[in-house]
C-alpha positions as a Python dict, from the first residue, in 0.01 Angstrom:
ca = {
    (1, 'X'): (0, 0, 0),
    (2, 'X'): (265, -21, 272),
    (3, 'X'): (85, -306, 445),
    (4, 'X'): (-12, -461, 112),
    (5, 'X'): (208, -761, 184),
    (6, 'X'): (51, -836, 523),
    (7, 'X'): (-167, -1126, 410),
    (8, 'X'): (45, -1240, 116),
    (9, 'X'): (308, -1339, 374),
    (10, 'X'): (92, -1640, 451),
    (11, 'X'): (165, -1782, 106),
    (12, 'X'): (479, -1604, -8),
    (13, 'X'): (819, -1529, 136),
    (14, 'X'): (739, -1210, 321),
    (15, 'X'): (1058, -998, 296),
    (16, 'X'): (1123, -1039, -80),
    (17, 'X'): (754, -970, -146),
    (18, 'X'): (761, -659, 74),
    (19, 'X'): (1083, -538, -90),
    (20, 'X'): (943, -580, -441),
    (21, 'X'): (620, -400, -350),
    (22, 'X'): (815, -125, -174),
    (23, 'X'): (1038, -69, -478),
    (24, 'X'): (720, -32, -680),
    (25, 'X'): (568, 215, -435),
    (26, 'X'): (879, 428, -390),
    (27, 'X'): (959, 431, -765),
    (28, 'X'): (1326, 541, -773),
    (29, 'X'): (1406, 390, -437),
    (30, 'X'): (1739, 371, -261),
    (31, 'X'): (1832, 58, -63),
    (32, 'X'): (1823, 252, 267),
    (33, 'X'): (1464, 366, 203),
    (34, 'X'): (1358, 18, 99),
    (35, 'X'): (1509, -125, 417),
    (36, 'X'): (1327, 122, 641),
    (37, 'X'): (991, 106, 464),
    (38, 'X'): (986, -273, 428),
    (39, 'X'): (1108, -327, 786),
    (40, 'X'): (1395, -543, 659),
    (41, 'X'): (1761, -552, 758),
    (42, 'X'): (1973, -342, 519),
    (43, 'X'): (2208, -631, 439),
    (44, 'X'): (1910, -858, 367),
    (45, 'X'): (1762, -593, 136),
    (46, 'X'): (2089, -581, -60),
    (47, 'X'): (2081, -962, -94),
    (48, 'X'): (1722, -951, -216),
    (49, 'X'): (1805, -674, -465),
    (50, 'X'): (2099, -877, -602),
    (51, 'X'): (1869, -1179, -639),
    (52, 'X'): (1607, -966, -815),
    (53, 'X'): (1877, -827, -1047),
    (54, 'X'): (1989, -1178, -1141),
    (55, 'X'): (1628, -1262, -1229),
    (56, 'X'): (1579, -946, -1435),
    (57, 'X'): (1323, -790, -1198),
    (58, 'X'): (1514, -474, -1104),
    (59, 'X'): (1791, -252, -1235),
    (60, 'X'): (2043, -53, -1035),
    (61, 'X'): (2106, 298, -1163),
    (62, 'X'): (2370, 534, -1026),
    (63, 'X'): (2246, 779, -765),
    (64, 'X'): (2410, 1060, -571),
    (65, 'X'): (2520, 855, -270),
    (66, 'X'): (2378, 512, -331),
    (67, 'X'): (2223, 337, -631),
    (68, 'X'): (1861, 387, -729),
    (69, 'X'): (1660, 69, -769),
    (70, 'X'): (1395, 55, -1040),
    (71, 'X'): (1165, -224, -1151),
    (72, 'X'): (1203, -365, -1499),
    (73, 'X'): (883, -427, -1695),
    (74, 'X'): (890, -788, -1573),
    (75, 'X'): (941, -671, -1212),
    (76, 'X'): (652, -427, -1246),
    (77, 'X'): (423, -701, -1377),
    (78, 'X'): (520, -933, -1091),
    (79, 'X'): (468, -659, -831),
    (80, 'X'): (126, -584, -977),
    (81, 'X'): (28, -952, -957),
    (82, 'X'): (155, -990, -599),
    (83, 'X'): (-31, -677, -494),
    (84, 'X'): (-346, -807, -659),
    (85, 'X'): (-318, -1139, -474),
    (86, 'X'): (-282, -956, -145),
    (87, 'X'): (-578, -724, -212),
    (88, 'X'): (-795, -1027, -291),
    (89, 'X'): (-686, -1210, 24),
    (90, 'X'): (-771, -909, 239),
    (91, 'X'): (-1133, -933, 125),
    (92, 'X'): (-1152, -1296, 236),
    (93, 'X'): (-1286, -1307, 595),
    (94, 'X'): (-1025, -1554, 716),
    (95, 'X'): (-747, -1307, 636),
    (96, 'X'): (-887, -986, 777),
    (97, 'X'): (-876, -1066, 1146),
    (98, 'X'): (-1207, -1250, 1174),
    (99, 'X'): (-1229, -1623, 1222),
    (100, 'X'): (-1390, -1802, 930),
    (101, 'X'): (-1478, -2157, 848),
    (102, 'X'): (-1414, -2337, 521),
    (103, 'X'): (-1703, -2149, 359),
    (104, 'X'): (-1549, -1811, 444),
    (105, 'X'): (-1843, -1716, 661),
    (106, 'X'): (-1776, -1536, 986),
    (107, 'X'): (-1816, -1759, 1289),
}
C-alpha cells in the first residue's frame, strides 16, 4: 500500500493523498511517522493534518510525545475510495510503465 498513491498523483494532489492513505495504513499514526512514510516535509504534513481536521477527516488524540492521528469514518471512506481509484489505475496499461494508445492496448 505504501506506493498506492503513485498513479493517483496524476489526477490528485499527491502529498495530501499520500498522507491520508498513510494515516489509514499506520492506523494510530504520529505526524513524524506520517512524514517519513509519505516522503513529505514534516511542516507540510502538519499543515495537511490541520486541513484534514477542519474538514472532519481526521482527529488528533493525545499521545506520549506527540499527538496520534486517526481517521474519522468520513476520512476512512475517502481513503478507501482514493485507494480504490489508484488500484484501478495501476491495472490500466498507460499507468503501469508501458506506453498505451487511446484504446489502452500496449504499443
